[in-house]
N, C-alpha and C positions, 0 to 999 in steps of 0.2 A: 080384399079384406081391408075393412076401415083401420086407419092407423090407431084409432081408440080401442078396438077389439083387440088388435095385433099387441099392444102395449100391455092390455089388462091380460091377456094370456101369459106374456113374457114375465109380467111381475108376479102372476100366480106362482109360475114355477120357481121363480127366485125366493119368494117367502117359503115355499116348503122345502127347497132344496137346503136353505138357511137352516130351517128348523130341524131337519135331520142331522146336519153337522153339528148344531149347538146341544142337541140332546145327548149325542154321542160325547162331545168334548166333556160337558158337565157330569156325565155319568162316569166316564173314566177318570176324571179329576177327583170325583168323590171317591172311587175306589182306590185310586193311588194315595189319598191322604189317609185313609184307613190303613193300608198296608204299610206305607213308608213314613216313619216318623218325622224325617226331615224334608218331606215334599213340599214344593213352593205353595203358599197360600193361595186364596181366591182372587187375589189384587188382579192380576193380568185378565182373568175371565170377567170380573166386574167391569174392567176398563172396556173390553172388547164387544161384550154384549149387554152392557147396562148403560145407564144415562146418569150415574150418580157422579157427585163432585168428588175431588180427590179427599176431602175431608168427610164426605159421607161414605166413601169406600173404606177408609181406615176405621170408620164406626162400625160397618157391617161386617167387613171381611172375617173376624174373629167367630162370627156365629153362623154355623153351616145352614142352619134352618132359614135363616133371614136371607141368607146368600142365594139359597135354592128358591125360595120364594120370590125373590127380585128377579132372578134369571128366567125362571120358568112359568110362573102364575102371576106375577105382578102386571094387572091391567094398567098401573100408570107408568111402566116402563115400556117405551114404544118399541125396544128391540126384545123384549121377552117372547119366549115360544108361545105363550098364550096370545099375543099380539099378532106375531107372524102367522100362526094358524087362523086367526080370525081374518087377518087381512087376506090371506089365501082364498078362504071361504067366500068373503065379500066379492074378491075377484071373479070367482066362479060362478057365483049368483048371477053377475053382472053379464056374464057370457056364456049363460045356459045354452043358448041356441048354437054355440060354436065348439061345445065340448059334448062328450057323452053324458048321458043321464047318471051312469054308473060312475063316472069321475065326480060329478057334482055330489052324489051320495056319499061317496067315499070322504069327501072333505068334510060335508055336512056331518057324518058320524064322527071325524075326527075332532071337529069342534066340540060336540057335545061329550067326548069322552074326557077332553082336558077340563071341562066344567064340572065334572063329577067330584063331589066331595071326597067321595073314597079314594080317587087318585090323588087329590090335595093331601088327604091325611097320610097316605104312603109316602108321599115325595117329603112332606114336611116333619114326619114324626116316626111312622111306624118302620119302613123300609124304603128308602129312597131309590135303590137300584130297581127293586120291583114297580115301583110307580113309574119310574122314567122308562122302564121295558115296557109298560103298558101302553105309552106313547108312541115308542118306537115300533111296536107291532102295528099300530093304526098307519104309522108311516109306511111300513111295509106294503100293507093294504092299498094304499094309495098309489104307490109306485107301481105294483102290478096291476092295478085297474087301469092305470095310463096305458101301459104296455099292451094290456088284451083288449081295451074298449075305446082306445081314443083313435078317431080317424086319421090316417096318415095325410092328411092335408095342410094347408098353409099354417093354420091354427098349430099343428102338432110342429112344424118347423119353428114357430115362434118360442113355443112351449120348451122345446130343447135348447134353443139359444139362450133362454133365460136360465134354463138349468144348468148349461155347462158353463157359461160366464160365472154364475154365482159359485159354482164347484170349484173352479180355478182361484177365486178369490177366497174361498173358504180355505183351501188348500195352502195357500200362501199365508193366511193368517194363522193355521195351526203350525206351520213350520216355524213362523216367530214367535209363537207362544212356547214352543219346544225347542228354542235356539239352542239352549244348552245341551241339548242331546245330540246336535249335529256338529259341535266343534269338539274333537276328540279331547283336548286338555279340559275343557270346561265339562265334559261328560265324566271324564275320570274323578275330576273334583268333586263332582255330585255325589258319587259313589252309589248310586242306586240305578235301577233298570230303567233309565230315561228313554231309551230307543224303544222298549217294549210299549211305554205308555204313549210315544208319540205314533206308533204303528196301530195300537189298538184306537187311539183318537181318529186315525185315517181309515178305520175299517180294513187294514191291511196287514194285520199280524199274520194270519194263517198263510196269507198268499205269499209273504216275506218269508216266512220260516221254510216254506217250500221251495222257494226260488235261491236263498241262500243257505240251505241246509242246516237251519238253526244257528248260523254263526252271526251275531249281532256286532255291527259296527256303525259309527257314525257316518262313515263314507258310503257304506252300503244303503243305508237307509236314506240318504239323500238322493242317492243314484235312483233308489225305488220310487221315492216320492215325486222327484222331479222328472225323470227321463223314461220310467218303464212303461211302455205304450199298452202293455196288458194289464196293468193295474188301473181299475176305474177311477180310483182317487188321484192320480198322479196329474201332474201339471201337464206332461205331454199328451195323455188320452184326453183330458178335458179340453185341450185346446184342439186336438185333432178333431174331437166332436164337433166342437164349436164351428170349425172351418167347414167341416163336411155339411152341417144344416146351414150355414152362411151361404154355401154356394147353390143351395135350393132356391135362392131367391133371385138367382141370374135370369133376367128376362121378366121378372115379375116386379121389378122395381126400378126406377130412374138408372139407367146405366151409370151416370156420373156418381150416383149415391152409392151404388152396389161398389164400385172401384174404390170409393173412398174406405167403405168398412172392410173390404177385401184387403186393402194395404194394411190397414191398421190390425186385422187379425193375422195377415202374414208377418208383420214385424214381430209381434209379441211370440208368435209360435217360432219363429225362427231364432228369435234371442235365447228362448228357452231351450231349444234342441241343440243348440251349437254352443252352450254355456259350459264350460268345465271348471270344476272347483276343484281349489288347491287345499290339501288337509290343513286344519287349524288357522286358515285365512277367515276369521271372524269378520272384519270389516268387508271384505269382498263378499261373503254370504248376505250380510245386511244389505249391501247395495245391491245385489241381485233380486232379493226380494223387495226391495223398495221399488226397484225400476219396473219389475214384472207387475207389482200392485198398481203402479201408476199408468202401465200401458194396458191392464185390463179396465181401469177406470176411463180410460180414453176410448176404449171400445164400447163400453156402456153409454158414453156420453155421445158416440157417433152413432149408435141405435137410435138415441132419442132424438138426434138432430135430423138423420135422414131417412128414418123407418116411421118414427112416431110424431113427427112435425113439431119438435120442440123448437122454439127460437133460440 
């Protein structure tokens, strides 16, 4: 497979995984703000998913409709859901010979749904949750189509490498966004169901409740989000899948390049797998998340250098 094609498929998956996470994070944050009077404002999300200056964030943050427009629908925000879906569609268009017709059609449909005036009206005025749910349903259709109609060839390997690298990065970002829920003293001071909103943002609420019999605690939530290999959005699961799909490239790429990528993947996976958290060690948690984030970026850079021909 040409490196240009592999990179286009890889980024297609990253854009769509990022879209899925962003939609859920924004949806849960909106609900939390309706339910909890003292829930944090939109500043952190605008920093994560927007491109506004600090002064512009201060001006926009008090107005929910303007925040939702910037994060989800703003064509001028390079990180908005609108642009992520559009980029995913453009990548799919460029590699139509290497993906199934059904995958291309599902992405094309997704793009046209987010452009519908009725969806924008729901998100910005009538019922933001229903509007976001309409987009999430399209995302589920895309995921299901990939699973059922994508050939299990080299393109599928790069698709999943992009998907799981982005998922690991997004899980780190969500843990940083909800840091207050993970430090017992800070979670108690906040006085709200912070852990529940963290789990909902990670699509993990129901599985957590079943695993821990409904007992919510920062320590359990951290263990679940980082180490639980049965939870699809945990760091351990995402990294396990990343290593699994990375191994499929053995013998298909230059051996030295494969070994370099394999080393970096093994480093971040091992660091996550064997890290143990100390209760109320906020600096230790921050350091772990920053280190993991940097090591994941190093993996992404290695893909670019060794598989996609970046200099």
